[in-house]
PyMOL commands that place a pseudoatom at each C-alpha (Angstrom):
pseudoatom trace, name=CA, resn=MET, resi=1, chain=A, elem=C, hetatm=0, pos=[106.469, -8.180, -19.303]
pseudoatom trace, name=CA, resn=GLY, resi=2, chain=A, elem=C, hetatm=0, pos=[108.035, -6.549, -22.326]
pseudoatom trace, name=CA, resn=LYS, resi=3, chain=A, elem=C, hetatm=0, pos=[108.764, -2.961, -23.239]
pseudoatom trace, name=CA, resn=LEU, resi=4, chain=A, elem=C, hetatm=0, pos=[106.567, -0.661, -25.323]
pseudoatom trace, name=CA, resn=ILE, resi=5, chain=A, elem=C, hetatm=0, pos=[108.091, 2.413, -26.988]
pseudoatom trace, name=CA, resn=VAL, resi=6, chain=A, elem=C, hetatm=0, pos=[105.813, 4.895, -28.784]
pseudoatom trace, name=CA, resn=LEU, resi=7, chain=A, elem=C, hetatm=0, pos=[106.603, 7.605, -31.321]
pseudoatom trace, name=CA, resn=GLU, resi=8, chain=A, elem=C, hetatm=0, pos=[103.965, 10.359, -31.451]
pseudoatom trace, name=CA, resn=GLY, resi=9, chain=A, elem=C, hetatm=0, pos=[103.312, 13.712, -33.079]
pseudoatom trace, name=CA, resn=ILE, resi=10, chain=A, elem=C, hetatm=0, pos=[100.709, 15.652, -35.001]
pseudoatom trace, name=CA, resn=ASP, resi=11, chain=A, elem=C, hetatm=0, pos=[100.244, 14.963, -38.698]
pseudoatom trace, name=CA, resn=GLY, resi=12, chain=A, elem=C, hetatm=0, pos=[103.241, 16.282, -40.627]
pseudoatom trace, name=CA, resn=SER, resi=13, chain=A, elem=C, hetatm=0, pos=[105.638, 16.088, -37.675]
pseudoatom trace, name=CA, resn=GLY, resi=14, chain=A, elem=C, hetatm=0, pos=[107.972, 13.582, -39.338]
pseudoatom trace, name=CA, resn=LYS, resi=15, chain=A, elem=C, hetatm=0, pos=[106.998, 10.868, -36.876]
pseudoatom trace, name=CA, resn=SER, resi=16, chain=A, elem=C, hetatm=0, pos=[106.846, 8.069, -39.453]
pseudoatom trace, name=CA, resn=THR, resi=17, chain=A, elem=C, hetatm=0, pos=[110.288, 8.995, -40.796]
pseudoatom trace, name=CA, resn=GLN, resi=18, chain=A, elem=C, hetatm=0, pos=[111.701, 8.823, -37.281]
pseudoatom trace, name=CA, resn=PHE, resi=19, chain=A, elem=C, hetatm=0, pos=[109.962, 5.507, -36.697]
pseudoatom trace, name=CA, resn=GLU, resi=20, chain=A, elem=C, hetatm=0, pos=[111.705, 4.029, -39.748]
pseudoatom trace, name=CA, resn=LEU, resi=21, chain=A, elem=C, hetatm=0, pos=[115.093, 5.479, -38.803]
pseudoatom trace, name=CA, resn=LEU, resi=22, chain=A, elem=C, hetatm=0, pos=[114.850, 4.090, -35.287]
pseudoatom trace, name=CA, resn=ALA, resi=23, chain=A, elem=C, hetatm=0, pos=[113.611, 0.684, -36.445]
pseudoatom trace, name=CA, resn=SER, resi=24, chain=A, elem=C, hetatm=0, pos=[116.410, 0.424, -39.005]
pseudoatom trace, name=CA, resn=ARG, resi=25, chain=A, elem=C, hetatm=0, pos=[119.024, 1.266, -36.389]
pseudoatom trace, name=CA, resn=LEU, resi=26, chain=A, elem=C, hetatm=0, pos=[117.694, -1.286, -33.945]
pseudoatom trace, name=CA, resn=GLU, resi=27, chain=A, elem=C, hetatm=0, pos=[117.722, -3.897, -36.708]
pseudoatom trace, name=CA, resn=ARG, resi=28, chain=A, elem=C, hetatm=0, pos=[121.348, -3.100, -37.582]
pseudoatom trace, name=CA, resn=GLU, resi=29, chain=A, elem=C, hetatm=0, pos=[122.259, -3.536, -33.930]
pseudoatom trace, name=CA, resn=GLY, resi=30, chain=A, elem=C, hetatm=0, pos=[120.544, -6.920, -33.812]
pseudoatom trace, name=CA, resn=THR, resi=31, chain=A, elem=C, hetatm=0, pos=[117.899, -5.857, -31.298]
pseudoatom trace, name=CA, resn=ASP, resi=32, chain=A, elem=C, hetatm=0, pos=[114.980, -8.257, -31.020]
pseudoatom trace, name=CA, resn=PHE, resi=33, chain=A, elem=C, hetatm=0, pos=[111.840, -6.134, -31.427]
pseudoatom trace, name=CA, resn=ARG, resi=34, chain=A, elem=C, hetatm=0, pos=[108.599, -5.891, -33.377]
pseudoatom trace, name=CA, resn=ARG, resi=35, chain=A, elem=C, hetatm=0, pos=[107.083, -2.955, -35.264]
pseudoatom trace, name=CA, resn=LEU, resi=36, chain=A, elem=C, hetatm=0, pos=[103.509, -1.783, -34.829]
pseudoatom trace, name=CA, resn=ARG, resi=37, chain=A, elem=C, hetatm=0, pos=[101.547, 0.960, -36.588]
pseudoatom trace, name=CA, resn=PHE, resi=38, chain=A, elem=C, hetatm=0, pos=[98.150, 2.332, -35.660]
pseudoatom trace, name=CA, resn=PRO, resi=39, chain=A, elem=C, hetatm=0, pos=[95.504, 2.641, -36.954]
pseudoatom trace, name=CA, resn=ARG, resi=40, chain=A, elem=C, hetatm=0, pos=[95.597, -0.623, -38.921]
pseudoatom trace, name=CA, resn=TYR, resi=41, chain=A, elem=C, hetatm=0, pos=[93.627, 0.641, -41.904]
pseudoatom trace, name=CA, resn=MET, resi=42, chain=A, elem=C, hetatm=0, pos=[93.630, -2.681, -43.752]
pseudoatom trace, name=CA, resn=GLU, resi=43, chain=A, elem=C, hetatm=0, pos=[92.076, -4.627, -40.870]
pseudoatom trace, name=CA, resn=GLU, resi=44, chain=A, elem=C, hetatm=0, pos=[88.386, -5.174, -40.111]
pseudoatom trace, name=CA, resn=SER, resi=45, chain=A, elem=C, hetatm=0, pos=[88.834, -3.670, -36.654]
pseudoatom trace, name=CA, resn=SER, resi=46, chain=A, elem=C, hetatm=0, pos=[89.482, -0.240, -38.210]
pseudoatom trace, name=CA, resn=ALA, resi=47, chain=A, elem=C, hetatm=0, pos=[86.099, -0.007, -39.985]
pseudoatom trace, name=CA, resn=LEU, resi=48, chain=A, elem=C, hetatm=0, pos=[84.725, 2.726, -37.724]
pseudoatom trace, name=CA, resn=ILE, resi=49, chain=A, elem=C, hetatm=0, pos=[88.020, 4.619, -37.893]
pseudoatom trace, name=CA, resn=ARG, resi=50, chain=A, elem=C, hetatm=0, pos=[87.869, 4.663, -41.692]
pseudoatom trace, name=CA, resn=MET, resi=51, chain=A, elem=C, hetatm=0, pos=[84.269, 5.868, -41.595]
pseudoatom trace, name=CA, resn=TYR, resi=52, chain=A, elem=C, hetatm=0, pos=[85.133, 8.593, -39.081]
pseudoatom trace, name=CA, resn=LEU, resi=53, chain=A, elem=C, hetatm=0, pos=[88.236, 9.876, -40.865]
pseudoatom trace, name=CA, resn=GLY, resi=54, chain=A, elem=C, hetatm=0, pos=[86.490, 9.620, -44.217]
pseudoatom trace, name=CA, resn=GLY, resi=55, chain=A, elem=C, hetatm=0, pos=[83.779, 12.001, -43.013]
pseudoatom trace, name=CA, resn=LYS, resi=56, chain=A, elem=C, hetatm=0, pos=[80.919, 9.496, -42.837]
pseudoatom trace, name=CA, resn=PHE, resi=57, chain=A, elem=C, hetatm=0, pos=[79.886, 10.859, -39.426]
pseudoatom trace, name=CA, resn=GLY, resi=58, chain=A, elem=C, hetatm=0, pos=[80.474, 14.500, -40.390]
pseudoatom trace, name=CA, resn=THR, resi=59, chain=A, elem=C, hetatm=0, pos=[83.265, 16.418, -42.110]
pseudoatom trace, name=CA, resn=ASP, resi=60, chain=A, elem=C, hetatm=0, pos=[84.135, 18.390, -38.986]
pseudoatom trace, name=CA, resn=PRO, resi=61, chain=A, elem=C, hetatm=0, pos=[86.325, 16.319, -36.594]
pseudoatom trace, name=CA, resn=GLU, resi=62, chain=A, elem=C, hetatm=0, pos=[84.168, 17.555, -33.723]
pseudoatom trace, name=CA, resn=SER, resi=63, chain=A, elem=C, hetatm=0, pos=[81.084, 15.935, -35.252]
pseudoatom trace, name=CA, resn=VAL, resi=64, chain=A, elem=C, hetatm=0, pos=[82.068, 12.942, -33.107]
pseudoatom trace, name=CA, resn=ASN, resi=65, chain=A, elem=C, hetatm=0, pos=[82.911, 13.705, -29.484]
pseudoatom trace, name=CA, resn=ALA, resi=66, chain=A, elem=C, hetatm=0, pos=[86.290, 12.839, -27.979]
pseudoatom trace, name=CA, resn=TYR, resi=67, chain=A, elem=C, hetatm=0, pos=[85.061, 9.855, -25.978]
pseudoatom trace, name=CA, resn=ALA, resi=68, chain=A, elem=C, hetatm=0, pos=[83.119, 8.208, -28.814]
pseudoatom trace, name=CA, resn=ALA, resi=69, chain=A, elem=C, hetatm=0, pos=[85.914, 8.681, -31.349]
pseudoatom trace, name=CA, resn=SER, resi=70, chain=A, elem=C, hetatm=0, pos=[88.475, 7.341, -28.886]
pseudoatom trace, name=CA, resn=THR, resi=71, chain=A, elem=C, hetatm=0, pos=[86.632, 4.037, -28.647]
pseudoatom trace, name=CA, resn=PHE, resi=72, chain=A, elem=C, hetatm=0, pos=[86.950, 3.512, -32.426]
pseudoatom trace, name=CA, resn=PHE, resi=73, chain=A, elem=C, hetatm=0, pos=[90.745, 3.608, -32.180]
pseudoatom trace, name=CA, resn=ALA, resi=74, chain=A, elem=C, hetatm=0, pos=[90.899, 1.685, -28.892]
pseudoatom trace, name=CA, resn=VAL, resi=75, chain=A, elem=C, hetatm=0, pos=[89.019, -1.277, -30.389]
pseudoatom trace, name=CA, resn=ASP, resi=76, chain=A, elem=C, hetatm=0, pos=[91.553, -1.512, -33.225]
pseudoatom trace, name=CA, resn=ARG, resi=77, chain=A, elem=C, hetatm=0, pos=[94.407, -1.570, -30.713]
pseudoatom trace, name=CA, resn=PHE, resi=78, chain=A, elem=C, hetatm=0, pos=[92.688, -4.225, -28.618]
pseudoatom trace, name=CA, resn=ALA, resi=79, chain=A, elem=C, hetatm=0, pos=[92.173, -6.431, -31.683]
pseudoatom trace, name=CA, resn=SER, resi=80, chain=A, elem=C, hetatm=0, pos=[95.845, -6.052, -32.587]
pseudoatom trace, name=CA, resn=TYR, resi=81, chain=A, elem=C, hetatm=0, pos=[97.034, -6.862, -29.073]
pseudoatom trace, name=CA, resn=ALA, resi=82, chain=A, elem=C, hetatm=0, pos=[94.734, -9.824, -28.489]
pseudoatom trace, name=CA, resn=SER, resi=83, chain=A, elem=C, hetatm=0, pos=[95.306, -11.462, -31.867]
pseudoatom trace, name=CA, resn=ASP, resi=84, chain=A, elem=C, hetatm=0, pos=[98.911, -10.618, -32.646]
pseudoatom trace, name=CA, resn=TRP, resi=85, chain=A, elem=C, hetatm=0, pos=[101.399, -9.486, -30.011]
pseudoatom trace, name=CA, resn=ARG, resi=86, chain=A, elem=C, hetatm=0, pos=[100.042, -10.192, -26.523]
pseudoatom trace, name=CA, resn=ASP, resi=87, chain=A, elem=C, hetatm=0, pos=[102.114, -13.346, -25.977]
pseudoatom trace, name=CA, resn=TYR, resi=88, chain=A, elem=C, hetatm=0, pos=[105.248, -11.745, -27.417]
pseudoatom trace, name=CA, resn=TYR, resi=89, chain=A, elem=C, hetatm=0, pos=[104.868, -8.785, -25.062]
pseudoatom trace, name=CA, resn=ARG, resi=90, chain=A, elem=C, hetatm=0, pos=[104.135, -10.942, -22.004]
pseudoatom trace, name=CA, resn=ASP, resi=91, chain=A, elem=C, hetatm=0, pos=[107.231, -13.016, -22.789]
pseudoatom trace, name=CA, resn=GLY, resi=92, chain=A, elem=C, hetatm=0, pos=[109.396, -9.898, -22.549]
pseudoatom trace, name=CA, resn=GLY, resi=93, chain=A, elem=C, hetatm=0, pos=[109.364, -8.692, -26.151]
pseudoatom trace, name=CA, resn=VAL, resi=94, chain=A, elem=C, hetatm=0, pos=[110.128, -5.127, -27.215]
pseudoatom trace, name=CA, resn=LEU, resi=95, chain=A, elem=C, hetatm=0, pos=[107.516, -3.250, -29.279]
pseudoatom trace, name=CA, resn=LEU, resi=96, chain=A, elem=C, hetatm=0, pos=[108.206, -0.080, -31.264]
pseudoatom trace, name=CA, resn=THR, resi=97, chain=A, elem=C, hetatm=0, pos=[104.990, 1.583, -32.348]
pseudoatom trace, name=CA, resn=ASP, resi=98, chain=A, elem=C, hetatm=0, pos=[104.024, 4.434, -34.637]
pseudoatom trace, name=CA, resn=ARG, resi=99, chain=A, elem=C, hetatm=0, pos=[101.048, 5.909, -32.715]
pseudoatom trace, name=CA, resn=TYR, resi=100, chain=A, elem=C, hetatm=0, pos=[99.170, 4.288, -29.837]
pseudoatom trace, name=CA, resn=THR, resi=101, chain=A, elem=C, hetatm=0, pos=[96.647, 5.282, -27.144]
pseudoatom trace, name=CA, resn=THR, resi=102, chain=A, elem=C, hetatm=0, pos=[98.673, 8.483, -27.033]
pseudoatom trace, name=CA, resn=SER, resi=103, chain=A, elem=C, hetatm=0, pos=[97.192, 9.568, -30.380]
pseudoatom trace, name=CA, resn=ASN, resi=104, chain=A, elem=C, hetatm=0, pos=[93.762, 9.740, -28.779]
pseudoatom trace, name=CA, resn=ALA, resi=105, chain=A, elem=C, hetatm=0, pos=[95.201, 12.129, -26.202]
pseudoatom trace, name=CA, resn=ILE, resi=106, chain=A, elem=C, hetatm=0, pos=[96.352, 14.401, -29.041]
pseudoatom trace, name=CA, resn=HIS, resi=107, chain=A, elem=C, hetatm=0, pos=[93.619, 14.180, -31.658]
pseudoatom trace, name=CA, resn=GLN, resi=108, chain=A, elem=C, hetatm=0, pos=[90.644, 13.714, -29.363]
pseudoatom trace, name=CA, resn=GLY, resi=109, chain=A, elem=C, hetatm=0, pos=[92.014, 15.820, -26.523]
pseudoatom trace, name=CA, resn=ALA, resi=110, chain=A, elem=C, hetatm=0, pos=[92.062, 18.640, -29.082]
pseudoatom trace, name=CA, resn=LYS, resi=111, chain=A, elem=C, hetatm=0, pos=[88.263, 18.707, -28.879]
pseudoatom trace, name=CA, resn=LEU, resi=112, chain=A, elem=C, hetatm=0, pos=[88.369, 19.692, -25.203]
pseudoatom trace, name=CA, resn=ALA, resi=113, chain=A, elem=C, hetatm=0, pos=[90.064, 22.333, -23.058]
pseudoatom trace, name=CA, resn=GLY, resi=114, chain=A, elem=C, hetatm=0, pos=[90.976, 23.089, -19.475]
pseudoatom trace, name=CA, resn=ALA, resi=115, chain=A, elem=C, hetatm=0, pos=[89.481, 20.860, -16.799]
pseudoatom trace, name=CA, resn=GLU, resi=116, chain=A, elem=C, hetatm=0, pos=[87.506, 18.876, -19.395]
pseudoatom trace, name=CA, resn=ARG, resi=117, chain=A, elem=C, hetatm=0, pos=[90.714, 17.963, -21.206]
pseudoatom trace, name=CA, resn=GLU, resi=118, chain=A, elem=C, hetatm=0, pos=[92.415, 16.954, -17.957]
pseudoatom trace, name=CA, resn=ALA, resi=119, chain=A, elem=C, hetatm=0, pos=[89.436, 14.725, -17.109]
pseudoatom trace, name=CA, resn=PHE, resi=120, chain=A, elem=C, hetatm=0, pos=[89.638, 13.179, -20.585]
pseudoatom trace, name=CA, resn=PHE, resi=121, chain=A, elem=C, hetatm=0, pos=[93.362, 12.474, -20.154]
pseudoatom trace, name=CA, resn=ARG, resi=122, chain=A, elem=C, hetatm=0, pos=[92.623, 10.629, -16.902]
pseudoatom trace, name=CA, resn=TRP, resi=123, chain=A, elem=C, hetatm=0, pos=[89.727, 8.708, -18.453]
pseudoatom trace, name=CA, resn=LEU, resi=124, chain=A, elem=C, hetatm=0, pos=[91.734, 7.715, -21.533]
pseudoatom trace, name=CA, resn=TYR, resi=125, chain=A, elem=C, hetatm=0, pos=[94.567, 5.953, -19.729]
pseudoatom trace, name=CA, resn=ASP, resi=126, chain=A, elem=C, hetatm=0, pos=[92.145, 4.325, -17.294]
pseudoatom trace, name=CA, resn=PHE, resi=127, chain=A, elem=C, hetatm=0, pos=[89.933, 3.124, -20.148]
pseudoatom trace, name=CA, resn=GLU, resi=128, chain=A, elem=C, hetatm=0, pos=[92.643, 1.572, -22.311]
pseudoatom trace, name=CA, resn=PHE, resi=129, chain=A, elem=C, hetatm=0, pos=[95.190, 0.444, -19.719]
pseudoatom trace, name=CA, resn=ARG, resi=130, chain=A, elem=C, hetatm=0, pos=[93.012, -0.624, -16.795]
pseudoatom trace, name=CA, resn=LEU, resi=131, chain=A, elem=C, hetatm=0, pos=[89.617, -1.510, -18.242]
pseudoatom trace, name=CA, resn=MET, resi=132, chain=A, elem=C, hetatm=0, pos=[90.750, -2.797, -21.657]
pseudoatom trace, name=CA, resn=GLU, resi=133, chain=A, elem=C, hetatm=0, pos=[93.990, -4.165, -20.169]
pseudoatom trace, name=CA, resn=LEU, resi=134, chain=A, elem=C, hetatm=0, pos=[96.226, -2.903, -22.973]
pseudoatom trace, name=CA, resn=PRO, resi=135, chain=A, elem=C, hetatm=0, pos=[99.904, -2.420, -22.084]
pseudoatom trace, name=CA, resn=LYS, resi=136, chain=A, elem=C, hetatm=0, pos=[100.926, 1.032, -20.895]
pseudoatom trace, name=CA, resn=PRO, resi=137, chain=A, elem=C, hetatm=0, pos=[103.902, 2.538, -22.774]
pseudoatom trace, name=CA, resn=ASP, resi=138, chain=A, elem=C, hetatm=0, pos=[107.292, 2.552, -21.090]
pseudoatom trace, name=CA, resn=ARG, resi=139, chain=A, elem=C, hetatm=0, pos=[108.417, 5.557, -23.134]
pseudoatom trace, name=CA, resn=VAL, resi=140, chain=A, elem=C, hetatm=0, pos=[106.570, 8.041, -25.343]
pseudoatom trace, name=CA, resn=ILE, resi=141, chain=A, elem=C, hetatm=0, pos=[108.528, 10.355, -27.653]
pseudoatom trace, name=CA, resn=TYR, resi=142, chain=A, elem=C, hetatm=0, pos=[106.441, 13.316, -28.829]
pseudoatom trace, name=CA, resn=ILE, resi=143, chain=A, elem=C, hetatm=0, pos=[107.856, 15.119, -31.874]
pseudoatom trace, name=CA, resn=ASP, resi=144, chain=A, elem=C, hetatm=0, pos=[106.789, 18.754, -31.745]
pseudoatom trace, name=CA, resn=ILE, resi=145, chain=A, elem=C, hetatm=0, pos=[106.465, 20.924, -34.855]
pseudoatom trace, name=CA, resn=PRO, resi=146, chain=A, elem=C, hetatm=0, pos=[104.944, 24.354, -35.579]
pseudoatom trace, name=CA, resn=VAL, resi=147, chain=A, elem=C, hetatm=0, pos=[101.556, 23.908, -37.230]
pseudoatom trace, name=CA, resn=ASP, resi=148, chain=A, elem=C, hetatm=0, pos=[102.340, 26.058, -40.287]
pseudoatom trace, name=CA, resn=ARG, resi=149, chain=A, elem=C, hetatm=0, pos=[105.358, 23.875, -41.034]
pseudoatom trace, name=CA, resn=ALA, resi=150, chain=A, elem=C, hetatm=0, pos=[103.319, 20.722, -40.525]
pseudoatom trace, name=CA, resn=MET, resi=151, chain=A, elem=C, hetatm=0, pos=[100.668, 21.987, -42.969]
pseudoatom trace, name=CA, resn=GLU, resi=152, chain=A, elem=C, hetatm=0, pos=[103.366, 22.701, -45.566]
pseudoatom trace, name=CA, resn=ARG, resi=153, chain=A, elem=C, hetatm=0, pos=[104.566, 19.112, -45.282]
pseudoatom trace, name=CA, resn=LEU, resi=154, chain=A, elem=C, hetatm=0, pos=[101.051, 17.707, -45.492]
pseudoatom trace, name=CA, resn=ARG, resi=155, chain=A, elem=C, hetatm=0, pos=[100.284, 19.690, -48.655]
pseudoatom trace, name=CA, resn=ALA, resi=156, chain=A, elem=C, hetatm=0, pos=[103.564, 18.578, -50.241]
pseudoatom trace, name=CA, resn=ARG, resi=157, chain=A, elem=C, hetatm=0, pos=[102.862, 14.946, -49.328]
pseudoatom trace, name=CA, resn=GLU, resi=158, chain=A, elem=C, hetatm=0, pos=[99.344, 15.131, -50.763]
pseudoatom trace, name=CA, resn=ALA, resi=159, chain=A, elem=C, hetatm=0, pos=[100.657, 16.628, -54.014]
pseudoatom trace, name=CA, resn=ALA, resi=160, chain=A, elem=C, hetatm=0, pos=[103.417, 14.034, -54.296]
pseudoatom trace, name=CA, resn=THR, resi=161, chain=A, elem=C, hetatm=0, pos=[101.265, 10.992, -53.565]
pseudoatom trace, name=CA, resn=GLY, resi=162, chain=A, elem=C, hetatm=0, pos=[97.944, 12.110, -55.021]
pseudoatom trace, name=CA, resn=THR, resi=163, chain=A, elem=C, hetatm=0, pos=[96.163, 10.927, -51.878]
pseudoatom trace, name=CA, resn=GLY, resi=164, chain=A, elem=C, hetatm=0, pos=[93.459, 13.031, -50.284]
pseudoatom trace, name=CA, resn=ALA, resi=165, chain=A, elem=C, hetatm=0, pos=[93.724, 14.401, -46.765]
pseudoatom trace, name=CA, resn=ASP, resi=166, chain=A, elem=C, hetatm=0, pos=[91.455, 13.016, -44.055]
pseudoatom trace, name=CA, resn=ILE, resi=167, chain=A, elem=C, hetatm=0, pos=[89.220, 15.241, -41.899]
pseudoatom trace, name=CA, resn=HIS, resi=168, chain=A, elem=C, hetatm=0, pos=[92.032, 15.710, -39.379]
pseudoatom trace, name=CA, resn=GLU, resi=169, chain=A, elem=C, hetatm=0, pos=[94.736, 16.636, -41.878]
pseudoatom trace, name=CA, resn=ARG, resi=170, chain=A, elem=C, hetatm=0, pos=[92.763, 19.145, -43.924]
pseudoatom trace, name=CA, resn=ASP, resi=171, chain=A, elem=C, hetatm=0, pos=[91.708, 21.286, -40.954]
pseudoatom trace, name=CA, resn=GLY, resi=172, chain=A, elem=C, hetatm=0, pos=[94.457, 23.734, -39.962]
pseudoatom trace, name=CA, resn=ALA, resi=173, chain=A, elem=C, hetatm=0, pos=[92.558, 25.110, -36.963]
pseudoatom trace, name=CA, resn=TYR, resi=174, chain=A, elem=C, hetatm=0, pos=[92.008, 21.587, -35.672]
pseudoatom trace, name=CA, resn=LEU, resi=175, chain=A, elem=C, hetatm=0, pos=[95.693, 20.766, -36.208]
pseudoatom trace, name=CA, resn=MET, resi=176, chain=A, elem=C, hetatm=0, pos=[96.544, 23.807, -34.088]
pseudoatom trace, name=CA, resn=LYS, resi=177, chain=A, elem=C, hetatm=0, pos=[94.389, 22.420, -31.292]
pseudoatom trace, name=CA, resn=CYS, resi=178, chain=A, elem=C, hetatm=0, pos=[96.084, 19.033, -31.727]
pseudoatom trace, name=CA, resn=ARG, resi=179, chain=A, elem=C, hetatm=0, pos=[99.502, 20.562, -31.162]
pseudoatom trace, name=CA, resn=GLU, resi=180, chain=A, elem=C, hetatm=0, pos=[98.232, 22.323, -28.044]
pseudoatom trace, name=CA, resn=ALA, resi=181, chain=A, elem=C, hetatm=0, pos=[96.693, 19.073, -26.797]
pseudoatom trace, name=CA, resn=GLY, resi=182, chain=A, elem=C, hetatm=0, pos=[99.875, 17.161, -27.605]
pseudoatom trace, name=CA, resn=LEU, resi=183, chain=A, elem=C, hetatm=0, pos=[102.034, 19.467, -25.515]
pseudoatom trace, name=CA, resn=ALA, resi=184, chain=A, elem=C, hetatm=0, pos=[99.456, 19.386, -22.708]
pseudoatom trace, name=CA, resn=ALA, resi=185, chain=A, elem=C, hetatm=0, pos=[99.405, 15.592, -22.829]
pseudoatom trace, name=CA, resn=ALA, resi=186, chain=A, elem=C, hetatm=0, pos=[103.204, 15.451, -22.766]
pseudoatom trace, name=CA, resn=ALA, resi=187, chain=A, elem=C, hetatm=0, pos=[103.197, 17.544, -19.601]
pseudoatom trace, name=CA, resn=HIS, resi=188, chain=A, elem=C, hetatm=0, pos=[100.332, 15.565, -18.041]
pseudoatom trace, name=CA, resn=TYR, resi=189, chain=A, elem=C, hetatm=0, pos=[101.721, 12.094, -18.746]
pseudoatom trace, name=CA, resn=GLY, resi=190, chain=A, elem=C, hetatm=0, pos=[105.458, 12.843, -18.632]
pseudoatom trace, name=CA, resn=TRP, resi=191, chain=A, elem=C, hetatm=0, pos=[106.286, 12.174, -22.281]
pseudoatom trace, name=CA, resn=ASN, resi=192, chain=A, elem=C, hetatm=0, pos=[109.635, 13.140, -23.794]
pseudoatom trace, name=CA, resn=VAL, resi=193, chain=A, elem=C, hetatm=0, pos=[109.314, 16.114, -26.187]
pseudoatom trace, name=CA, resn=VAL, resi=194, chain=A, elem=C, hetatm=0, pos=[111.685, 16.383, -29.164]
pseudoatom trace, name=CA, resn=GLY, resi=195, chain=A, elem=C, hetatm=0, pos=[111.542, 19.503, -31.340]
pseudoatom trace, name=CA, resn=ALA, resi=196, chain=A, elem=C, hetatm=0, pos=[111.512, 19.141, -35.130]
pseudoatom trace, name=CA, resn=PHE, resi=197, chain=A, elem=C, hetatm=0, pos=[112.784, 22.725, -35.443]
pseudoatom trace, name=CA, resn=SER, resi=198, chain=A, elem=C, hetatm=0, pos=[115.492, 24.726, -33.728]
pseudoatom trace, name=CA, resn=GLY, resi=199, chain=A, elem=C, hetatm=0, pos=[114.170, 28.268, -33.810]
pseudoatom trace, name=CA, resn=ASP, resi=200, chain=A, elem=C, hetatm=0, pos=[113.134, 28.871, -37.426]
pseudoatom trace, name=CA, resn=GLU, resi=201, chain=A, elem=C, hetatm=0, pos=[115.443, 26.200, -38.797]
pseudoatom trace, name=CA, resn=ALA, resi=202, chain=A, elem=C, hetatm=0, pos=[114.296, 22.663, -39.498]
pseudoatom trace, name=CA, resn=ARG, resi=203, chain=A, elem=C, hetatm=0, pos=[116.501, 20.083, -37.821]
pseudoatom trace, name=CA, resn=THR, resi=204, chain=A, elem=C, hetatm=0, pos=[117.787, 17.289, -40.023]
pseudoatom trace, name=CA, resn=ALA, resi=205, chain=A, elem=C, hetatm=0, pos=[116.092, 13.928, -39.732]
pseudoatom trace, name=CA, resn=GLU, resi=206, chain=A, elem=C, hetatm=0, pos=[119.439, 12.472, -38.598]
pseudoatom trace, name=CA, resn=ASP, resi=207, chain=A, elem=C, hetatm=0, pos=[119.810, 15.059, -35.822]
pseudoatom trace, name=CA, resn=ILE, resi=208, chain=A, elem=C, hetatm=0, pos=[116.314, 14.366, -34.528]
pseudoatom trace, name=CA, resn=HIS, resi=209, chain=A, elem=C, hetatm=0, pos=[116.951, 10.641, -34.747]
pseudoatom trace, name=CA, resn=ASP, resi=210, chain=A, elem=C, hetatm=0, pos=[120.108, 10.889, -32.670]
pseudoatom trace, name=CA, resn=GLU, resi=211, chain=A, elem=C, hetatm=0, pos=[118.200, 12.658, -29.894]
pseudoatom trace, name=CA, resn=ILE, resi=212, chain=A, elem=C, hetatm=0, pos=[115.411, 10.068, -29.973]
pseudoatom trace, name=CA, resn=TYR, resi=213, chain=A, elem=C, hetatm=0, pos=[117.920, 7.222, -29.954]
pseudoatom trace, name=CA, resn=SER, resi=214, chain=A, elem=C, hetatm=0, pos=[119.680, 8.645, -26.895]
pseudoatom trace, name=CA, resn=ILE, resi=215, chain=A, elem=C, hetatm=0, pos=[116.334, 8.850, -25.085]
pseudoatom trace, name=CA, resn=ILE, resi=216, chain=A, elem=C, hetatm=0, pos=[115.452, 5.261, -25.979]
pseudoatom trace, name=CA, resn=LYS, resi=217, chain=A, elem=C, hetatm=0, pos=[118.818, 3.966, -24.853]
pseudoatom trace, name=CA, resn=GLY, resi=218, chain=A, elem=C, hetatm=0, pos=[118.367, 5.770, -21.569]
pseudoatom trace, name=CA, resn=ALA, resi=219, chain=A, elem=C, hetatm=0, pos=[114.937, 4.176, -21.017]
for i in range(1, 219): cmd.bond("trace and resi %d" % i, "trace and resi %d" % (i + 1))
show_as sticks, trace
zoom trace
């Protein structure tokens, strides 16, 4: 079997930037790997995701419960795996992915608390990795960021690109719950946590990248 490395974080954490920095470095080194990004918004398998995030089922993220919403994203991952990278992975290939099952732990786990969240965490990995037979990650890097700083980045990105925020991104209280769920998931599953800030100071993208790279090389 191959190796699956996941970069995670709440919206605005800088996760996608770190994904590109890591991918570029691996390419320069001549590492044989493939990139993945989830959700795959341009594919048919993401139809329910687009409806959910677009507010078709309600503009409050909690209009759809954690278990139902998780299945929307899981189906997209299954379609990707079965039609695109299953053979590559089984032949020993290395996959670097921007989001994965782990995003359900963060964004859907945010809808639950305490024992209910713990039960959801157990169900989620069993559902996707045992019942759906998707590969389990070998390493998950969770980039942690204070919610107020994440919201600042999201507003700046929206202004710069002219794109509207989805029902997750526009809800600051929900984003706060996502951060809490993300840290709880990291503790529950044993993810690596990398801070985007050192005290009140933002770390440079290069500094964060170097820490992530050292973790990956130690995997």
